[in-house]
A tleap script that builds the chain and sets N, CA, C and O, in Angstrom:
source leaprc.protein.ff14SB
mol = sequence {
  NMET LEU VAL ILE SER GLY THR ILE GLN ILE
  LYS PRO GLU MET ARG ASP GLU ALA VAL GLN
  VAL ALA VAL LYS MET GLN THR ALA SER GLN
  ALA GLU ASP GLY CYS VAL VAL TYR ARG PHE
  TYR ALA ASP LEU GLU ASP PRO ASN THR PHE
  ARG ILE PHE GLU HIE TRP GLU SER ASP ALA
  ALA LEU LYS SER HIE PHE GLU THR PRO HIE
  MET ALA GLU PHE ARG GLN HIE LEU PRO ARG
  LEU VAL ALA ASP ARG GLY ASP LEU LEU ARG
  TYR GLU VAL SER ASN VAL ALA LYS CLEU
}
set mol.1.N position { 141.824 113.354 105.761 }
set mol.1.CA position { 142.499 112.101 106.294 }
set mol.1.C position { 144.158 112.397 106.556 }
set mol.1.O position { 144.759 113.113 105.756 }
set mol.2.N position { 144.770 111.875 107.581 }
set mol.2.CA position { 146.011 111.947 107.938 }
set mol.2.C position { 146.572 110.752 108.096 }
set mol.2.O position { 145.988 109.844 108.687 }
set mol.3.N position { 148.006 110.605 107.480 }
set mol.3.CA position { 148.717 109.518 107.712 }
set mol.3.C position { 150.155 110.162 108.290 }
set mol.3.O position { 150.658 111.248 107.999 }
set mol.4.N position { 150.640 109.141 109.195 }
set mol.4.CA position { 151.902 109.364 109.864 }
set mol.4.C position { 152.616 108.249 109.548 }
set mol.4.O position { 152.105 107.137 109.685 }
set mol.5.N position { 153.772 108.397 109.127 }
set mol.5.CA position { 154.439 107.420 108.689 }
set mol.5.C position { 156.032 107.639 109.014 }
set mol.5.O position { 156.472 108.771 108.814 }
set mol.6.N position { 156.901 106.656 109.487 }
set mol.6.CA position { 158.421 107.035 109.605 }
set mol.6.C position { 158.929 105.853 110.237 }
set mol.6.O position { 158.398 104.749 110.112 }
set mol.7.N position { 160.055 106.106 110.981 }
set mol.7.CA position { 161.011 105.023 111.334 }
set mol.7.C position { 161.604 105.362 112.678 }
set mol.7.O position { 162.085 106.489 112.800 }
set mol.8.N position { 161.632 104.557 113.676 }
set mol.8.CA position { 162.418 104.711 114.885 }
set mol.8.C position { 163.342 103.746 115.238 }
set mol.8.O position { 162.952 102.581 115.162 }
set mol.9.N position { 164.568 103.970 115.636 }
set mol.9.CA position { 165.690 103.077 115.802 }
set mol.9.C position { 165.774 102.581 117.323 }
set mol.9.O position { 165.964 103.323 118.287 }
set mol.10.N position { 165.629 101.443 117.355 }
set mol.10.CA position { 165.456 100.686 118.749 }
set mol.10.C position { 166.899 100.456 119.148 }
set mol.10.O position { 167.733 100.253 118.265 }
set mol.11.N position { 167.230 100.474 120.380 }
set mol.11.CA position { 168.350 100.064 120.980 }
set mol.11.C position { 168.258 98.686 120.885 }
set mol.11.O position { 167.230 98.165 121.319 }
set mol.12.N position { 169.400 97.768 120.253 }
set mol.12.CA position { 169.350 96.337 120.180 }
set mol.12.C position { 169.178 95.597 121.669 }
set mol.12.O position { 168.336 94.704 121.761 }
set mol.13.N position { 169.773 95.876 122.539 }
set mol.13.CA position { 169.522 95.204 123.831 }
set mol.13.C position { 168.155 95.520 124.483 }
set mol.13.O position { 167.875 95.030 125.577 }
set mol.14.N position { 167.267 96.366 123.794 }
set mol.14.CA position { 166.175 96.667 124.289 }
set mol.14.C position { 164.897 96.288 123.390 }
set mol.14.O position { 163.747 96.646 123.642 }
set mol.15.N position { 165.302 95.496 122.288 }
set mol.15.CA position { 164.174 95.274 121.313 }
set mol.15.C position { 163.177 94.499 121.898 }
set mol.15.O position { 162.042 94.906 121.648 }
set mol.16.N position { 163.253 93.431 122.655 }
set mol.16.CA position { 162.335 92.485 123.092 }
set mol.16.C position { 161.208 93.539 123.784 }
set mol.16.O position { 160.056 93.635 123.360 }
set mol.17.N position { 161.766 94.342 124.967 }
set mol.17.CA position { 160.790 95.222 125.509 }
set mol.17.C position { 160.193 96.207 124.631 }
set mol.17.O position { 158.990 96.449 124.735 }
set mol.18.N position { 160.841 96.739 123.864 }
set mol.18.CA position { 160.405 97.665 122.647 }
set mol.18.C position { 159.203 96.931 121.805 }
set mol.18.O position { 158.192 97.568 121.510 }
set mol.19.N position { 159.341 95.792 121.498 }
set mol.19.CA position { 158.251 95.022 120.808 }
set mol.19.C position { 157.014 95.061 121.702 }
set mol.19.O position { 155.985 95.519 121.206 }
set mol.20.N position { 157.001 94.623 122.988 }
set mol.20.CA position { 155.994 94.753 123.900 }
set mol.20.C position { 155.422 95.990 124.140 }
set mol.20.O position { 154.201 96.043 124.282 }
set mol.21.N position { 156.141 97.062 124.216 }
set mol.21.CA position { 155.593 98.295 124.252 }
set mol.21.C position { 154.848 98.751 123.178 }
set mol.21.O position { 153.736 99.258 123.327 }
set mol.22.N position { 155.460 98.585 121.958 }
set mol.22.CA position { 154.800 98.948 120.611 }
set mol.22.C position { 153.539 98.214 120.537 }
set mol.22.O position { 152.562 98.812 120.087 }
set mol.23.N position { 153.417 96.905 120.946 }
set mol.23.CA position { 152.165 96.165 120.508 }
set mol.23.C position { 151.018 96.740 121.384 }
set mol.23.O position { 149.865 96.902 120.985 }
set mol.24.N position { 151.518 97.051 122.729 }
set mol.24.CA position { 150.552 97.443 123.764 }
set mol.24.C position { 150.055 98.810 123.045 }
set mol.24.O position { 148.851 98.972 122.846 }
set mol.25.N position { 150.908 99.688 122.698 }
set mol.25.CA position { 150.557 100.978 121.961 }
set mol.25.C position { 149.680 100.930 120.891 }
set mol.25.O position { 148.648 101.601 120.867 }
set mol.26.N position { 150.039 100.144 119.960 }
set mol.26.CA position { 149.099 99.958 118.787 }
set mol.26.C position { 147.582 99.476 119.074 }
set mol.26.O position { 146.567 100.025 118.647 }
set mol.27.N position { 147.655 98.323 119.893 }
set mol.27.CA position { 146.237 98.007 120.370 }
set mol.27.C position { 145.524 98.957 121.070 }
set mol.27.O position { 144.317 99.021 120.837 }
set mol.28.N position { 146.089 99.833 122.009 }
set mol.28.CA position { 145.253 100.802 122.499 }
set mol.28.C position { 144.899 101.798 121.504 }
set mol.28.O position { 143.760 102.265 121.489 }
set mol.29.N position { 145.690 102.121 120.764 }
set mol.29.CA position { 145.650 103.229 119.785 }
set mol.29.C position { 144.498 102.766 118.552 }
set mol.29.O position { 143.727 103.569 118.027 }
set mol.30.N position { 144.560 101.485 118.262 }
set mol.30.CA position { 143.476 101.051 117.201 }
set mol.30.C position { 142.110 101.022 117.741 }
set mol.30.O position { 141.199 100.875 116.927 }
set mol.31.N position { 141.759 101.168 119.283 }
set mol.31.CA position { 140.573 101.165 119.781 }
set mol.31.C position { 140.022 102.597 119.870 }
set mol.31.O position { 138.878 102.807 120.273 }
set mol.32.N position { 140.895 103.625 119.469 }
set mol.32.CA position { 140.390 105.082 119.593 }
set mol.32.C position { 139.405 105.446 118.550 }
set mol.32.O position { 139.374 104.715 117.559 }
set mol.33.N position { 138.691 106.335 118.599 }
set mol.33.CA position { 137.708 106.990 117.775 }
set mol.33.C position { 138.681 107.823 116.781 }
set mol.33.O position { 139.498 108.669 117.146 }
set mol.34.N position { 138.425 107.406 115.442 }
set mol.34.CA position { 138.976 108.059 114.360 }
set mol.34.C position { 140.360 107.537 114.102 }
set mol.34.O position { 141.136 108.223 113.437 }
set mol.35.N position { 140.709 106.414 114.563 }
set mol.35.CA position { 141.844 105.777 114.352 }
set mol.35.C position { 141.508 104.641 113.235 }
set mol.35.O position { 140.787 103.689 113.534 }
set mol.36.N position { 142.023 104.774 112.033 }
set mol.36.CA position { 141.826 103.687 111.032 }
set mol.36.C position { 142.776 102.754 110.966 }
set mol.36.O position { 142.404 101.629 110.632 }
set mol.37.N position { 144.119 102.959 111.241 }
set mol.37.CA position { 145.145 102.116 111.305 }
set mol.37.C position { 146.408 102.506 112.094 }
set mol.37.O position { 146.921 103.569 111.745 }
set mol.38.N position { 146.951 101.887 113.016 }
set mol.38.CA position { 148.180 102.067 113.755 }
set mol.38.C position { 149.022 100.853 113.877 }
set mol.38.O position { 148.655 99.870 114.521 }
set mol.39.N position { 149.987 100.919 113.346 }
set mol.39.CA position { 150.906 99.696 113.283 }
set mol.39.C position { 152.202 99.960 113.393 }
set mol.39.O position { 152.603 100.968 112.812 }
set mol.40.N position { 153.010 99.273 114.027 }
set mol.40.CA position { 154.387 99.118 113.984 }
set mol.40.C position { 154.966 97.962 113.231 }
set mol.40.O position { 154.351 96.895 113.241 }
set mol.41.N position { 156.156 98.083 112.544 }
set mol.41.CA position { 156.535 96.999 111.688 }
set mol.41.C position { 158.005 96.882 111.899 }
set mol.41.O position { 158.639 97.914 112.116 }
set mol.42.N position { 158.651 95.653 111.855 }
set mol.42.CA position { 160.346 95.603 111.827 }
set mol.42.C position { 160.751 95.890 110.539 }
set mol.42.O position { 160.065 95.468 109.608 }
set mol.43.N position { 161.633 96.461 110.350 }
set mol.43.CA position { 162.180 96.815 108.941 }
set mol.43.C position { 162.970 95.154 108.491 }
set mol.43.O position { 163.598 94.466 109.295 }
set mol.44.N position { 162.771 94.864 107.296 }
set mol.44.CA position { 163.430 93.438 106.810 }
set mol.44.C position { 164.991 93.502 106.945 }
set mol.44.O position { 165.621 92.526 107.351 }
set mol.45.N position { 165.463 94.422 106.671 }
set mol.45.CA position { 166.997 94.597 106.529 }
set mol.45.C position { 167.649 95.171 107.936 }
set mol.45.O position { 168.877 95.217 108.012 }
set mol.46.N position { 167.013 95.515 108.810 }
set mol.46.CA position { 167.423 95.886 110.084 }
set mol.46.C position { 166.258 95.862 111.141 }
set mol.46.O position { 165.394 96.734 111.236 }
set mol.47.N position { 166.366 94.696 111.945 }
set mol.47.CA position { 165.397 94.325 112.831 }
set mol.47.C position { 165.138 95.303 114.191 }
set mol.47.O position { 164.207 95.187 114.988 }
set mol.48.N position { 166.216 96.283 114.223 }
set mol.48.CA position { 166.124 97.301 115.133 }
set mol.48.C position { 165.624 98.408 114.649 }
set mol.48.O position { 165.659 99.351 115.440 }
set mol.49.N position { 165.085 98.657 113.428 }
set mol.49.CA position { 164.439 99.673 112.968 }
set mol.49.C position { 162.939 99.388 112.883 }
set mol.49.O position { 162.463 98.470 112.215 }
set mol.50.N position { 162.328 100.142 113.525 }
set mol.50.CA position { 160.676 100.077 113.668 }
set mol.50.C position { 160.301 100.976 112.725 }
set mol.50.O position { 160.837 102.080 112.631 }
set mol.51.N position { 159.282 100.539 111.900 }
set mol.51.CA position { 158.504 101.317 110.903 }
set mol.51.C position { 157.120 101.512 111.827 }
set mol.51.O position { 156.588 100.726 112.610 }
set mol.52.N position { 156.748 102.873 111.425 }
set mol.52.CA position { 155.308 103.173 112.015 }
set mol.52.C position { 154.515 103.525 110.935 }
set mol.52.O position { 155.086 103.941 109.927 }
set mol.53.N position { 153.028 103.416 110.956 }
set mol.53.CA position { 152.229 103.623 109.837 }
set mol.53.C position { 150.773 103.800 110.810 }
set mol.53.O position { 150.154 102.918 111.407 }
set mol.54.N position { 150.496 105.245 110.724 }
set mol.54.CA position { 149.018 105.589 111.298 }
set mol.54.C position { 148.292 106.102 110.128 }
set mol.54.O position { 148.846 106.658 109.180 }
set mol.55.N position { 146.909 105.873 110.242 }
set mol.55.CA position { 145.975 106.582 109.443 }
set mol.55.C position { 144.775 107.004 110.386 }
set mol.55.O position { 144.116 106.196 111.040 }
set mol.56.N position { 144.585 108.306 110.373 }
set mol.56.CA position { 143.516 108.986 111.104 }
set mol.56.C position { 142.527 109.647 110.302 }
set mol.56.O position { 142.869 110.243 109.280 }
set mol.57.N position { 141.284 109.592 110.689 }
set mol.57.CA position { 140.202 110.431 109.940 }
set mol.57.C position { 140.455 111.731 110.202 }
set mol.57.O position { 140.077 112.354 109.210 }
set mol.58.N position { 140.915 112.507 111.046 }
set mol.58.CA position { 140.803 113.775 111.138 }
set mol.58.C position { 142.114 114.218 112.289 }
set mol.58.O position { 142.689 113.521 113.126 }
set mol.59.N position { 142.285 115.665 111.922 }
set mol.59.CA position { 143.244 116.275 112.835 }
set mol.59.C position { 142.856 116.142 114.262 }
set mol.59.O position { 143.734 115.936 115.100 }
set mol.60.N position { 141.627 116.241 114.598 }
set mol.60.CA position { 140.857 116.396 115.876 }
set mol.60.C position { 141.184 114.748 116.431 }
set mol.60.O position { 141.705 114.607 117.537 }
set mol.61.N position { 140.916 113.801 115.769 }
set mol.61.CA position { 141.188 112.320 116.146 }
set mol.61.C position { 142.813 112.437 116.470 }
set mol.61.O position { 143.030 112.112 117.638 }
set mol.62.N position { 143.844 112.762 115.844 }
set mol.62.CA position { 145.127 112.816 116.175 }
set mol.62.C position { 145.537 113.652 117.303 }
set mol.62.O position { 146.445 113.275 118.043 }
set mol.63.N position { 144.925 114.770 117.483 }
set mol.63.CA position { 145.137 115.547 118.525 }
set mol.63.C position { 144.738 114.953 119.708 }
set mol.63.O position { 145.450 114.954 120.713 }
set mol.64.N position { 143.470 114.366 119.640 }
set mol.64.CA position { 142.685 113.575 120.826 }
set mol.64.C position { 143.891 112.394 121.350 }
set mol.64.O position { 144.220 112.299 122.532 }
set mol.65.N position { 144.442 111.571 120.301 }
set mol.65.CA position { 145.331 110.539 120.601 }
set mol.65.C position { 146.588 111.207 121.438 }
set mol.65.O position { 147.025 110.641 122.440 }
set mol.66.N position { 147.082 112.322 121.007 }
set mol.66.CA position { 148.283 112.664 121.740 }
set mol.66.C position { 148.055 112.851 123.208 }
set mol.66.O position { 149.060 112.932 123.914 }
set mol.67.N position { 146.719 112.942 123.837 }
set mol.67.CA position { 146.215 113.195 125.015 }
set mol.67.C position { 145.727 112.009 125.840 }
set mol.67.O position { 145.178 112.151 126.933 }
set mol.68.N position { 145.949 110.868 125.277 }
set mol.68.CA position { 145.468 109.659 125.795 }
set mol.68.C position { 146.596 109.001 127.076 }
set mol.68.O position { 147.814 109.175 127.080 }
set mol.69.N position { 146.014 108.437 127.824 }
set mol.69.CA position { 146.858 107.637 128.866 }
set mol.69.C position { 147.910 106.819 128.039 }
set mol.69.O position { 149.103 106.863 128.340 }
set mol.70.N position { 147.508 106.179 127.141 }
set mol.70.CA position { 148.611 105.184 126.759 }
set mol.70.C position { 149.425 105.868 125.851 }
set mol.70.O position { 150.444 105.218 125.617 }
set mol.71.N position { 149.365 106.943 125.242 }
set mol.71.CA position { 150.286 107.920 124.679 }
set mol.71.C position { 151.399 108.454 125.812 }
set mol.71.O position { 152.615 108.345 125.652 }
set mol.72.N position { 150.821 108.992 126.872 }
set mol.72.CA position { 151.643 109.406 128.056 }
set mol.72.C position { 152.623 108.279 128.485 }
set mol.72.O position { 153.826 108.448 128.686 }
set mol.73.N position { 151.919 107.053 128.604 }
set mol.73.CA position { 152.772 105.807 129.007 }
set mol.73.C position { 153.851 105.569 127.995 }
set mol.73.O position { 155.021 105.455 128.360 }
set mol.74.N position { 153.505 105.491 126.755 }
set mol.74.CA position { 154.475 105.141 125.796 }
set mol.74.C position { 155.621 106.099 125.608 }
set mol.74.O position { 156.739 105.662 125.334 }
set mol.75.N position { 155.382 107.438 125.749 }
set mol.75.CA position { 156.262 108.293 125.735 }
set mol.75.C position { 157.542 108.245 126.885 }
set mol.75.O position { 158.728 108.544 126.748 }
set mol.76.N position { 156.794 107.747 128.058 }
set mol.76.CA position { 157.733 107.479 129.361 }
set mol.76.C position { 158.844 106.433 128.909 }
set mol.76.O position { 160.024 106.612 129.211 }
set mol.77.N position { 158.360 105.185 128.074 }
set mol.77.CA position { 159.192 104.228 127.792 }
set mol.77.C position { 160.298 104.677 126.750 }
set mol.77.O position { 161.372 104.083 126.661 }
set mol.78.N position { 159.977 105.707 126.014 }
set mol.78.CA position { 160.787 105.973 124.770 }
set mol.78.C position { 162.239 106.094 125.156 }
set mol.78.O position { 163.012 105.340 124.564 }
set mol.79.N position { 162.756 106.961 126.096 }
set mol.79.CA position { 164.141 107.381 126.503 }
set mol.79.C position { 164.976 105.987 126.501 }
set mol.79.O position { 166.020 105.785 125.881 }
set mol.80.N position { 164.380 105.202 127.216 }
set mol.80.CA position { 165.030 103.782 127.495 }
set mol.80.C position { 165.128 102.860 126.298 }
set mol.80.O position { 165.927 101.925 126.348 }
set mol.81.N position { 164.391 103.047 125.249 }
set mol.81.CA position { 164.210 102.148 124.210 }
set mol.81.C position { 164.812 102.520 123.022 }
set mol.81.O position { 165.529 101.756 122.377 }
set mol.82.N position { 164.560 103.646 122.705 }
set mol.82.CA position { 165.086 104.276 121.320 }
set mol.82.C position { 166.549 104.827 121.392 }
set mol.82.O position { 167.011 105.329 122.416 }
set mol.83.N position { 167.422 104.655 119.909 }
set mol.83.CA position { 168.574 105.055 120.005 }
set mol.83.C position { 168.569 106.359 119.380 }
set mol.83.O position { 169.596 107.037 119.414 }
set mol.84.N position { 167.533 106.776 118.820 }
set mol.84.CA position { 167.559 108.236 118.194 }
set mol.84.C position { 165.875 108.710 118.146 }
set mol.84.O position { 164.908 107.973 118.337 }
set mol.85.N position { 165.871 109.948 117.879 }
set mol.85.CA position { 164.837 110.500 117.953 }
set mol.85.C position { 163.586 110.097 116.904 }
set mol.85.O position { 162.401 110.405 117.030 }
set mol.86.N position { 164.115 109.434 115.997 }
set mol.86.CA position { 163.420 108.804 114.826 }
set mol.86.C position { 162.787 109.949 113.830 }
set mol.86.O position { 162.719 111.150 114.090 }
set mol.87.N position { 162.366 109.337 112.703 }
set mol.87.CA position { 162.021 110.206 111.521 }
set mol.87.C position { 160.545 110.102 111.177 }
set mol.87.O position { 160.215 109.179 110.432 }
set mol.88.N position { 159.627 110.931 111.625 }
set mol.88.CA position { 158.160 110.633 111.453 }
set mol.88.C position { 157.933 111.849 110.426 }
set mol.88.O position { 158.548 112.916 110.451 }
set mol.89.N position { 157.032 111.515 109.614 }
set mol.89.CA position { 156.296 112.545 108.805 }
set mol.89.C position { 154.695 112.305 108.636 }
set mol.89.O position { 154.108 111.227 108.548 }
set mol.90.N position { 154.190 113.546 108.618 }
set mol.90.CA position { 152.666 113.693 108.537 }
set mol.90.C position { 152.247 113.991 107.205 }
set mol.90.O position { 152.798 114.906 106.594 }
set mol.91.N position { 151.286 113.282 106.663 }
set mol.91.CA position { 150.929 113.540 105.177 }
set mol.91.C position { 149.238 113.865 105.343 }
set mol.91.O position { 148.474 113.160 106.002 }
set mol.92.N position { 148.916 114.884 104.720 }
set mol.92.CA position { 147.387 115.005 104.582 }
set mol.92.C position { 146.892 114.704 103.218 }
set mol.92.O position { 147.096 115.355 102.193 }
set mol.93.N position { 146.312 113.777 103.346 }
set mol.93.CA position { 145.702 112.877 102.045 }
set mol.93.C position { 144.392 113.410 101.649 }
set mol.93.O position { 143.529 113.554 102.515 }
set mol.94.N position { 144.152 113.730 100.374 }
set mol.94.CA position { 142.912 114.024 99.997 }
set mol.94.C position { 142.333 113.177 98.950 }
set mol.94.O position { 141.200 113.438 98.546 }
set mol.95.N position { 143.068 112.076 98.414 }
set mol.95.CA position { 142.314 110.960 97.566 }
set mol.95.C position { 143.064 109.803 97.626 }
set mol.95.O position { 144.250 109.818 97.296 }
set mol.96.N position { 142.483 108.752 98.029 }
set mol.96.CA position { 143.037 107.345 98.030 }
set mol.96.C position { 142.403 106.564 96.937 }
set mol.96.O position { 141.219 106.726 96.645 }
set mol.97.N position { 143.172 105.726 96.335 }
set mol.97.CA position { 142.602 104.822 95.324 }
set mol.97.C position { 143.428 103.328 95.311 }
set mol.97.O position { 144.655 103.303 95.407 }
set mol.98.N position { 142.651 102.148 95.189 }
set mol.98.CA position { 143.390 101.073 95.226 }
set mol.98.C position { 144.315 100.747 93.720 }
set mol.98.O position { 143.906 101.016 92.590 }
set mol.99.N position { 145.396 100.225 93.995 }
set mol.99.CA position { 146.332 99.928 92.848 }
set mol.99.C position { 145.894 98.822 92.087 }
set mol.99.O position { 146.546 98.446 91.113 }
savepdb mol mol.pdb
quit
């Protein structure tokens, strides 16, 4: 299982469009085989910081995700919407338990 988690800083003047692009991306990604969770969240202290959380069943599913038309479209929007490159981390998880 893989988890991708991190932040993306959105240009304040582009926030409304960024929300629309993010919702479209997460909806399309959630429909992919091997995607367990794909969500964007706004930070509680800074609404222009978007947090992303992805959960993938396998490396193959994640690699396939990077080749989708919706990922290509999403990448085209990023230069206009984001203020910086972001900070994303990939975690390889071997065990999960409820708290």
